[in-house]
Structure formats: structure tokens, C-alpha cells
C-alpha positions, -999 to 999 in steps of 0.1 A, spaced: -445 276 244 -473 259 226 -477 257 188 -512 262 175 -524 251 140 -552 269 123 -565 265 88 -567 297 67 -605 294 69 -604 293 107 -581 323 107 -605 343 85 -634 333 107 -618 342 140 -588 365 139 -590 373 176 -587 336 185 -555 335 164 -541 366 180 -548 352 215 -531 319 205 -500 339 193 -496 352 228 -489 316 239 -466 307 210 -464 306 172 -496 299 152 -491 278 120 -516 287 93 -523 259 69 -536 261 34 -551 229 21 -536 211 51 -500 223 44 -482 249 66 -481 282 47 -476 310 72 -467 316 109 -484 342 131 -464 355 161 -464 385 184 -444 415 173 -422 412 204 -413 376 193 -406 388 158 -383 415 171 -365 389 194 -360 366 164 -349 392 139 -333 417 162 -299 432 161 -273 408 150 -243 405 173 -207 407 163 -183 380 173 -170 399 203 -206 404 216 -214 367 210 -183 355 228 -189 377 258 -224 364 265 -230 353 301 -226 316 308 -201 309 280 -172 307 303 -185 273 316 -184 257 282 -152 238 275 -138 242 240 -107 224 228 -107 226 190 -80 206 172 -50 225 162 -49 232 124 -17 218 109 -6 236 78 23 219 60 43 236 33 42 222 -2 72 216 -23 75 239 -53 88 228 -87 103 257 -105 115 238 -135 
């Protein structure tokens, strides 16, 4: 994936160039030299903002069974209570 940078002037001058560049990757639109917007294809937008998964779906993704996970056990100690 390539990232293309275009000034807002370049974008206004040749929108079709920007749309073609968005097929290869995101197009960063600059305003006075600073990034201000990103142009991407609609399919990429849907992929990035698509349906959020719940925890069960996320944990059942292919390939996760090969990841070793050994989190430390949480130790919860009771506190003493002063009732006086």
C-alpha cells in the first residue's frame, strides 16, 4: 500500500488523479503543507469502520490459537475492617 500526498490545490486541479491514487492506498490532502484530510476508496472505508465484533467473535478469529497467552494471575487480598 502506498501513501500519496497531494496539496488541496493539486486535488482541486486533478480529482481523477487523486481517485486513481486512492485505489493504491490512502491519499493525504494537505492544506498549507499540513495534513488535513484523507481520501480513500469506499471499500477501504467500510473495512475500517465496518461492523464491530464482540469479544466472542474476536477470540474465535482464525490464527489466534497459535498465540501463547499467559497473563499473570490477579491476587486479591482481603482488607481488614475496623468497625469501632
